[in-house]
C-alpha positions in Angstrom: -135.6 -86.7 45.9 -133.6 -89.6 45.6 -132.6 -91.7 42.6 -132.0 -95.5 42.6 -130.7 -97.4 39.8 -132.4 -100.4 38.6 -130.2 -103.3 38.8 -128.8 -104.4 34.9 -130.1 -101.6 33.8 -129.3 -97.5 32.9 -132.6 -96.3 34.1 -133.4 -94.8 37.7 -136.3 -94.6 39.7 -137.3 -91.3 42.0 -137.7 -92.3 45.9 -139.0 -90.6 48.7 -141.5 -89.0 50.3 -141.5 -85.9 47.6 -142.3 -89.1 45.2 -145.7 -88.8 47.1 -146.1 -85.5 47.4 -145.2 -84.5 43.9 -148.0 -87.1 43.1 -150.6 -85.3 44.9 -149.9 -82.4 43.8 -150.2 -82.9 40.1 -152.8 -85.1 40.5 -154.9 -82.8 41.7 -154.1 -80.2 38.9 -154.4 -83.3 36.5 -151.2 -83.3 34.4 -149.1 -86.1 33.9 -145.2 -86.3 34.6 -141.9 -87.7 33.5 -138.8 -87.7 35.6 -135.9 -86.2 33.9 -132.1 -86.7 35.5 -130.7 -83.5 36.5 -127.9 -81.9 34.1 -124.7 -83.5 35.6 -126.6 -84.8 38.8 -126.1 -80.9 39.7 -128.3 -78.5 41.6 -126.9 -75.9 39.7 -124.1 -73.2 39.9 -123.6 -69.9 38.2 -120.7 -69.6 35.9 -118.4 -66.9 34.9 -120.3 -66.3 32.2 -123.6 -66.0 34.1 -125.4 -69.0 32.7 -126.2 -71.6 35.2 -125.6 -75.6 35.4 -127.3 -78.6 36.4 -131.4 -78.4 37.5 -131.0 -74.5 37.5 -130.0 -74.3 34.0 -132.2 -77.1 32.4 -135.0 -74.6 34.0 -133.3 -71.4 32.6 -133.6 -72.5 28.9 -137.0 -74.6 29.4 -136.2 -78.2 29.1 -138.0 -79.0 32.3 -141.1 -77.9 33.9 -140.6 -78.1 37.4 -137.9 -79.6 39.6 -138.5 -83.0 41.2 -136.3 -81.9 44.1 -136.3 -79.4 46.6 -133.7 -76.7 45.9 -132.5 -74.0 49.0 -133.8 -70.3 47.9 -130.7 -67.6 47.6 -131.1 -64.7 46.0 -129.0 -65.3 43.0 -131.2 -68.5 42.3 -134.2 -66.2 43.0 -133.0 -64.1 40.6 -133.2 -66.5 37.5 -136.1 -68.8 38.6 -139.2 -68.9 40.4 -140.0 -70.6 43.9 -142.9 -72.4 45.4 -144.0 -71.7 48.7 -141.3 -73.7 51.4 -142.1 -77.3 52.5 -139.4 -77.2 54.8 -136.8 -75.4 56.8 -133.5 -76.9 56.1 -130.1 -77.7 57.9 -126.8 -78.2 56.7 -124.9 -81.5 58.6 -122.0 -83.7 58.4 -122.4 -87.3 58.8 -119.5 -90.0 59.1 -119.0 -93.5 60.1 -119.5 -94.2 63.4 -116.7 -95.7 65.1 -116.7 -98.9 66.6 -115.6 -101.0 69.5 -112.1 -102.6 69.0 -109.4 -104.7 70.7 -106.8 -102.0 72.2 -103.6 -103.4 73.2 -102.7 -100.6 75.5 -106.1 -100.7 77.1 -104.9 -101.6 80.7 -103.1 -98.2 80.5 -106.2 -96.5 79.6 -108.1 -96.0 83.1 -105.4 -92.9 83.5 -104.0 -90.2 81.7 -100.3 -89.9 81.0 -100.1 -87.5 83.3 -101.4 -89.7 86.1 -99.2 -92.4 85.4 -96.1 -89.8 85.9 -97.2 -89.0 89.0 -97.6 -92.6 89.7 -94.0 -93.1 89.1 -92.9 -90.4 90.7 -94.7 -91.0 93.9 -93.4 -94.9 93.4 -89.6 -93.4 93.1 -90.2 -90.9 96.4 -91.9 -93.7 98.3 -88.7 -96.4 97.6 -86.3 -93.5 98.5 -88.0 -93.0 101.9 -88.7 -96.6 102.6 -84.7 -97.2 101.9 -83.2 -94.4 103.8 -85.7 -94.8 106.7 -84.7 -98.6 106.6 -81.0 -98.2 106.1 -80.7 -95.7 109.2 -83.4 -96.4 111.4 -83.4 -100.2 110.5 -86.9 -100.0 109.8 -88.0 -103.6 108.8 -87.6 -106.8 110.9 -87.6 -110.4 109.9 -84.5 -111.6 112.5 -82.1 -110.1 114.1 -79.2 -109.8 111.5 -78.4 -106.7 109.8 -79.4 -105.9 106.4 -76.3 -105.1 103.5 -76.7 -102.3 101.3 -78.0 -104.5 98.3 -80.6 -106.0 100.5 -81.5 -103.0 101.9 -82.6 -101.8 98.6 -84.2 -105.6 97.6 -86.6 -105.0 100.9 -87.1 -101.7 100.2 -88.4 -102.1 96.1 -90.1 -105.5 97.4 -92.1 -103.3 100.1 -93.1 -100.4 97.7 -93.4 -102.4 94.8 -95.4 -105.0 96.5 -97.7 -103.0 98.0 -98.7 -100.9 94.8 -99.6 -104.4 92.8 -101.5 -105.6 96.2 -98.6 -108.6 97.2 -97.9 -109.9 100.7 -94.3 -109.1 102.1 -92.0 -111.1 104.6 -90.6 -108.0 106.2 -92.5 -105.9 108.7 -92.2 -102.2 109.7 -90.4 -101.5 113.4 -89.6 -98.0 113.5 -92.1 -95.5 113.9 -91.0 -93.4 110.7 -91.1 -96.6 108.6 -94.6 -97.2 109.8 -95.4 -93.7 109.2 -94.2 -94.0 105.3 -95.3 -97.6 105.2 -99.1 -96.6 106.2 -99.2 -93.5 104.0 -98.2 -95.3 100.9 -100.9 -98.0 101.7 -103.6 -95.8 101.8 -102.5 -93.9 98.7 -101.9 -97.4 96.7 -105.2 -98.8 98.1 -106.7 -95.7 96.2 -104.9 -95.9 93.4 -105.8 -99.5 92.9 -109.2 -99.4 93.6 -110.2 -96.6 90.8 -107.7 -98.2 88.4 -110.2 -101.4 88.6 -112.9 -99.4 88.8 -112.4 -97.5 85.6 -111.2 -100.5 83.8 -114.5 -102.5 84.7 -116.2 -99.1 83.4 -114.5 -99.3 80.5 -115.0 -102.6 79.9 -118.7 -102.6 80.6 -120.2 -99.4 78.8 -116.8 -98.1 76.9 -117.1 -95.0 75.2 -115.8 -94.1 72.0 -113.7 -90.8 70.7 -115.9 -89.4 67.5 -113.6 -88.6 64.7 -115.2 -85.2 64.8 -118.0 -83.1 66.1 -117.9 -79.7 64.2 -116.6 -78.2 61.4 -113.5 -77.3 63.3 -112.4 -80.9 64.7 -113.4 -81.7 60.6 -110.8 -79.3 59.0 -108.1 -81.2 61.7 -109.1 -84.1 61.1 -108.2 -83.5 57.2 -110.8 -86.2 56.3 -112.0 -85.9 52.7 -115.2 -84.3 52.5 -118.4 -84.9 49.7 -120.5 -81.6 49.3 -122.9 -82.8 46.4 -121.5 -80.4 43.3 -123.8 -77.6 42.6 -125.4 -77.2 45.8 -125.7 -73.8 47.5 -123.5 -75.1 50.1 -120.9 -76.0 47.8 -120.9 -72.1 46.1 -120.4 -70.5 49.8 -117.7 -72.6 50.8 -115.8 -71.8 47.1 -116.6 -68.2 47.8 -115.8 -68.1 51.3 -113.3 -65.6 52.8 -109.3 -66.6 53.2 -110.0 -66.6 57.1 -113.1 -68.7 57.3 -113.2 -72.3 58.1 -115.2 -72.9 55.0 -112.4 -71.4 53.3 -109.9 -73.9 54.9 -112.6 -77.3 54.0 -111.6 -76.5 50.2 -108.5 -78.3 50.5 -110.5 -81.5 51.7 -113.6 -81.4 49.0 -113.9 -84.7 47.0 -115.9 -84.4 43.8 -117.5 -86.9 42.6 -120.6 -87.1 40.2 -121.6 -90.6 40.7 -123.8 -90.2 43.3 -124.3 -94.1 43.7 -120.5 -94.4 43.8 -120.5 -91.5 46.2 -123.0 -92.8 48.4 -120.6 -96.1 48.8 -117.9 -94.3 49.8 -119.9 -92.3 52.3 -120.9 -95.3 54.3 -117.8 -96.9 54.2 -116.2 -94.4 55.9 -113.9 -93.3 52.9 -115.5 -89.8 53.2 -117.5 -87.3 55.6 -120.6 -85.9 53.6 -121.7 -82.5 54.1 -125.1 -81.3 52.8 -128.4 -81.2 53.9 -130.0 -82.8 56.8 -132.9 -84.3 54.8 -130.9 -85.6 52.6 -128.3 -87.4 55.2 -131.2 -88.5 57.4 -132.9 -90.4 54.3 -129.1 -92.0 53.9 -129.3 -93.0 57.6 -132.6 -94.4 57.2 -131.8 -96.3 54.2 -128.7 -97.8 55.7 -130.6 -99.1 58.5 -133.3 -100.9 56.7 -130.8 -102.8 55.0 -128.7 -103.8 57.9 -130.7 -103.2 60.6 -127.6 -101.2 62.4 -126.5 -97.4 63.0 -122.9 -97.4 61.2 -123.1 -93.4 60.5 -123.2 -90.6 63.2 -124.8 -87.4 62.4 -122.4 -84.1 63.8 -124.1 -82.2 66.3 -122.7 -78.7 64.8 -125.5 -77.7 62.1 -125.4 -75.1 59.4 -127.5 -72.3 57.8 -130.8 -74.1 59.9 -133.2 -71.5 58.5 -133.1 -72.0 54.6 -136.1 -72.5 52.8 -136.5 -75.6 50.5 -138.8 -75.1 47.6 -139.7 -76.7 44.2 -138.2 -74.6 41.6 -139.9 -73.3 38.2 -138.8 -71.5 34.9 -139.1 -67.7 35.5 -142.7 -66.5 35.0 -144.0 -70.1 35.1 -148.0 -70.5 35.6 -147.4 -73.5 37.3 -145.9 -71.6 40.9 -149.3 -70.1 41.1 -151.0 -73.2 40.6 -148.8 -75.5 43.0 -148.7 -73.2 45.9 -152.0 -73.3 47.1 -151.6 -77.4 47.0 -148.6 -77.0 49.1 -150.2 -74.7 51.7 -152.9 -76.7 52.2 -151.0 -80.2 52.7 -148.5 -78.1 55.1 -151.3 -76.7 57.2 -153.1 -80.6 57.1 -150.0 -82.0 58.7 -149.3 -84.2 55.7 -145.8 -82.6 54.2 -144.6 -83.5 57.7 -146.5 -87.0 58.1 -144.9 -87.9 54.8 -141.4 -86.9 55.7 -141.3 -88.7 58.5 -143.1 -91.8 57.4 -140.1 -92.2 54.9 -137.4 -91.9 57.8 -138.7 -94.0 60.3 -135.7 -95.4 60.8 -133.5 -92.7 61.3 -134.8 -91.6 64.5 -133.6 -94.5 66.2 -129.7 -93.9 64.9 -130.0 -89.8 65.2 -131.7 -90.3 69.3 -128.8 -92.4 70.3 -125.5 -91.5 71.4 -122.8 -91.8 68.9 -120.2 -91.9 71.3 -121.5 -95.1 73.4 -120.8 -98.4 72.5 -124.7 -99.5 72.5 -123.6 -102.6 71.1 -121.6 -104.9 73.4 -118.9 -106.8 71.9 -118.0 -109.9 73.5 -114.3 -109.8 74.5 -111.4 -111.4 72.4 -107.7 -112.6 72.3 -107.1 -109.2 71.5 -108.1 -107.1 74.4 -106.2 -109.4 76.6 -102.6 -108.9 74.1 -101.5 -105.8 76.7 -101.6 -107.6 80.1 -100.4 -110.6 78.6 -97.3 -108.1 77.4 -97.0 -107.0 80.7 -97.1 -110.5 82.1 -94.6 -112.2 79.9 -92.9 -109.1 80.5 -92.7 -110.0 84.1 -91.3 -113.6 83.6 -88.9 -112.3 81.5 -87.2 -110.0 84.1 -87.7 -112.6 86.5 -86.1 -115.2 84.7 -83.3 -112.7 83.9 -83.1 -112.1 87.6 -83.3 -115.8 88.5 -80.3 -116.3 86.1 -78.3 -113.2 87.4 -79.0 -114.6 91.4 -77.2 -117.9 90.1 -74.4 -116.6 88.6 -74.0 -114.4 91.4 -74.1 -117.4 93.9 -71.7 -119.2 91.8 -69.0 -116.6 92.2 -69.6 -116.1 95.5 -68.8 -120.1 96.4 -65.9 -119.9 94.3 -64.4 -117.2 96.2 -65.4 -118.9 99.4 -63.6 -122.1 98.0 -60.7 -119.7 97.1 -60.3 -118.1 100.2 -61.1 -121.8 102.4 -58.0 -123.2 100.0 
């Protein structure tokens, strides 16, 4: 059962497939219904003095004749109230804001991991050293018959190794057998590295994969994300009664307490909190958001909890309504009407839940931010080139002064 506040008024209206189910049940019995808000918007939890809060407390005190929403069955609850036959089997799930594709300053470096980049850098240094040694001591390169100085050997070796890696031509040609082996090996290695890099970069741009903030309870705890759990729910009680060595106990530090359902819903949709509660409630929220926005901003984690939980209507202990309602619920279940009403109320949820939450299903046009990383490398190269050019001018001027001084 879901409630929605009427705009401009302090009243609420019920929504969801349970409204139709209750109309069928009590229409069959010839009863009129009056909707009452749950005490403190809670399902109900047991206090130290053995009293109960929320809907369960209202049932025990006789303030309401039946619950308008489904409650999870548990031994502690069954000891103080009666349940109808189960309508559905529920499970507890987690939803959070789906990550979106954004501009990435370091996107050009993502095709390889840090380890691969490190190995590539080491390989570049080794290739440069081998090229320099063979060129220096075997006269490995030729362009003219003149001999090279030490500084020129360093420059030619660097030009060959770095230029080959960047697919740039070089004016110097290998001459010795040893140099040809080194250069040939480096050619093949850089060809493979460059081809894989370009292929991976294209794949990341065409069909990017997004890393989910979490996909199970362990990752949720590590993420430290605030987590909303409905107050008075069976799950909340389980979390606060968990042993100190359990994951539920660790989750206590992340729990967000919010009694305003509308505010909690807004926090979930905007990504301020994670929602951890009934899968039925979460699926309806996803359906409702899609109906309003035609998008799937939320995803559901793959890990589920308490998948065999029975959910039923609740009645005061010993209520005569229980025996009257059970046969009607059984007939609705056997006829498939319960499943039909439920699925009809969640027709949009399947569109989001059946899609891969880590895939970039919506294509995004590239913007300027996507090229910031490449532009940074390009500008960095221009700055280095300018510095080298200025350094060459200074060195040439110094050499000319020396020659002029020697001639004088």
